[in-house]
N, C-alpha and C positions, 0 to 999 in steps of 0.2 A: 487426476489433478493436472498433469502436465499438458493435456490437450484442451484445458478449459478455455484459455485465451492465449494469444500469441506473445504476451509480455513475459519477461523473466519471472522465474518462480517466486521470488519474494513479493513481487507486485500482485501476482495471482493469489498468493497466500493471504495478502493483506485484504484483497477483495472478499475472499471466502470467509475470513475471520469476521469481517463486518457483516456479511450476509447471514451468518449463523449466530450473530450476537455474542461472539467470543468475548469473555470478560478481559482478556489480555490484548484485545484489538488496539486500544489506545497506546499502550507501551510498545507493542510490536510496530505499529505504523510510525510512531515517532522515531523509533530506532532505524527503520528503513529510510525515512526521510533524511536523517542525519548521515547515515552511511552513504546514501546515494549522493548527497551534496558533497561529501568529502572525497569519495572515490570515483564517482561517475558524474562529473559536473554537466556533461551533455544531456543527462537525463533528469536533472534537477527540476526543471520546469514541469516536466511530465508528472513526476512523483508528488510534487507539491499540489498540482491541480487534481491529481487522483485522490490524495488524502482530503483535500478540501471538498471534493464532490462526495466522497464516501461519508465524511463527517456531516454533510448537509442532509443526508438521508435519515438521520435520527436513528433510534434503536428499535 
């Protein structure tokens, strides 16, 4: 899982959860967005765009 893509593990896990249709994807991704905005404001735009793109993929 670590070598899947070059972003931090929570972002990779968010992508994988979406790709495998994990029922906890929505709660997990929302938690990652809130955490990133609070603790890593430099990455806020990226994580918001990532979640938006993943959400647009449907299930």
